[in-house]
C-alpha positions as CSV (number, residue, x, y, z in Angstrom):
1,X,-10.3,-3.8,0.0
2,X,-8.9,-1.2,-2.3
3,X,-8.9,-1.8,-6.0
4,X,-5.7,-2.6,-7.8
5,X,-3.3,0.3,-8.3
6,X,-3.5,2.2,-11.6
7,X,0.1,1.2,-12.3
8,X,1.8,-2.2,-12.4
9,X,2.7,-2.3,-8.7
10,X,-0.1,-4.4,-7.1
11,X,-1.9,-7.7,-7.1
12,X,-5.4,-8.5,-5.9
13,X,-7.8,-11.4,-5.9
14,X,-10.6,-8.9,-6.3
15,X,-9.2,-7.4,-9.6
16,X,-12.1,-8.9,-11.5
17,X,-14.5,-6.7,-9.6
18,X,-13.1,-3.9,-11.8
19,X,-13.6,-5.1,-15.4
20,X,-12.6,-1.8,-16.9
21,X,-9.5,-1.3,-14.7
22,X,-6.4,-0.8,-16.8
23,X,-4.3,-3.2,-14.6
24,X,-7.0,-5.8,-14.0
25,X,-5.3,-8.6,-15.9
26,X,-1.8,-7.8,-14.6
27,X,-3.1,-7.6,-11.0
28,X,-5.3,-10.7,-10.8
29,X,-4.2,-13.2,-8.3
30,X,-6.1,-16.2,-6.9
31,X,-7.5,-15.9,-3.3
32,X,-6.4,-18.2,-0.6
33,X,-8.5,-21.3,0.2
34,X,-9.6,-21.8,3.8
35,X,-7.5,-24.2,5.8
36,X,-8.4,-26.3,8.8
37,X,-12.1,-25.9,8.1
38,X,-13.0,-22.3,9.1
39,X,-12.1,-18.7,8.6
40,X,-10.9,-17.9,12.1
41,X,-8.5,-20.8,12.2
42,X,-7.4,-20.1,8.7
43,X,-6.7,-16.5,9.5
44,X,-4.8,-17.5,12.6
45,X,-2.7,-19.8,10.5
46,X,-2.1,-17.0,8.0
47,X,-1.1,-14.6,10.8
48,X,1.5,-17.1,12.1
49,X,2.8,-17.4,8.5
50,X,3.1,-13.6,8.1
51,X,4.9,-13.3,11.4
52,X,7.6,-15.8,10.2
53,X,8.2,-14.0,6.9
54,X,11.3,-11.8,6.8
55,X,10.6,-8.1,6.4
56,X,6.8,-8.5,7.2
57,X,5.1,-6.9,10.2
58,X,1.6,-7.8,11.2
59,X,-0.1,-4.5,12.0
60,X,-3.8,-5.3,12.4
61,X,-5.6,-8.5,13.2
62,X,-9.4,-8.8,13.3
63,X,-11.5,-12.0,13.2
64,X,-12.1,-11.5,9.4
65,X,-9.1,-9.3,8.3
66,X,-5.3,-9.0,8.5
67,X,-3.2,-6.1,7.5
68,X,0.5,-6.3,7.3
69,X,3.4,-4.2,6.0
70,X,6.4,-5.5,4.1
71,X,9.6,-3.6,3.9
72,X,11.8,-4.1,0.9
73,X,15.3,-5.3,1.7
74,X,17.5,-2.8,0.0
75,X,15.6,0.5,-0.4
76,X,13.3,0.0,2.6
77,X,10.1,0.8,0.7
78,X,6.9,-0.2,2.5
79,X,4.3,-2.3,0.8
80,X,0.8,-2.9,2.1
81,X,-0.7,-6.4,2.4
82,X,-4.3,-7.1,3.1
83,X,-6.2,-10.4,3.7
84,X,-10.0,-10.5,4.2
85,X,-12.3,-13.5,4.7
86,X,-15.0,-13.2,2.1
87,X,-18.0,-15.1,3.5
88,X,-19.9,-15.0,0.1
89,X,-17.0,-16.8,-1.7
90,X,-15.6,-18.8,1.3
91,X,-12.1,-17.7,0.6
92,X,-9.5,-15.3,1.9
93,X,-9.2,-12.4,-0.5
94,X,-5.6,-11.0,-0.9
95,X,-4.1,-7.7,-2.0
96,X,-0.5,-6.5,-2.0
97,X,0.5,-3.1,-3.3
98,X,3.6,-0.9,-3.3
99,X,3.1,2.6,-1.9
100,X,5.6,4.2,-4.2
101,X,6.6,3.7,-7.8
102,X,4.9,2.7,-11.0
103,X,6.4,-0.8,-11.4
104,X,7.3,-3.4,-8.8
105,X,9.1,-5.9,-11.1
106,X,6.8,-8.6,-9.9
107,X,7.7,-8.3,-6.2
108,X,4.2,-8.2,-4.9
109,X,3.1,-11.3,-6.8
110,X,6.3,-13.2,-5.8
111,X,5.7,-12.2,-2.1
112,X,2.1,-13.3,-2.2
113,X,2.9,-16.6,-3.8
114,X,5.6,-17.2,-1.2
115,X,3.0,-16.5,1.5
116,X,0.5,-18.8,-0.3
117,X,3.0,-21.6,-0.4
118,X,3.9,-21.3,3.3
119,X,0.2,-21.0,4.3
120,X,-0.7,-24.1,2.3
121,X,2.2,-26.1,4.0
122,X,0.6,-25.4,7.4
């Protein structure tokens, strides 16, 4: 997945891969644990969660990767969401980033935490 944005408008569970990145601390977010025992089932569960979230459209679904787009309610900006099963860590890595702007006022983090909560309830 892409590194965090250079400005405060993204979150990523892989931010620690970029120790000198200016937004590493701001962007760092925990990955998702596997649910129901394996990656494929967990990603199917996550895909179902994404499809029930308002303003989110699932664009691409592969056995180890999901890509979705989220449209903001008022200004209709599009944000990119990525989820990738990392076999080395046994987790689903996450990334959410605004396409425009330098600051997201915490929207990407709140969105990902809402997705996490819904996913963990499944």
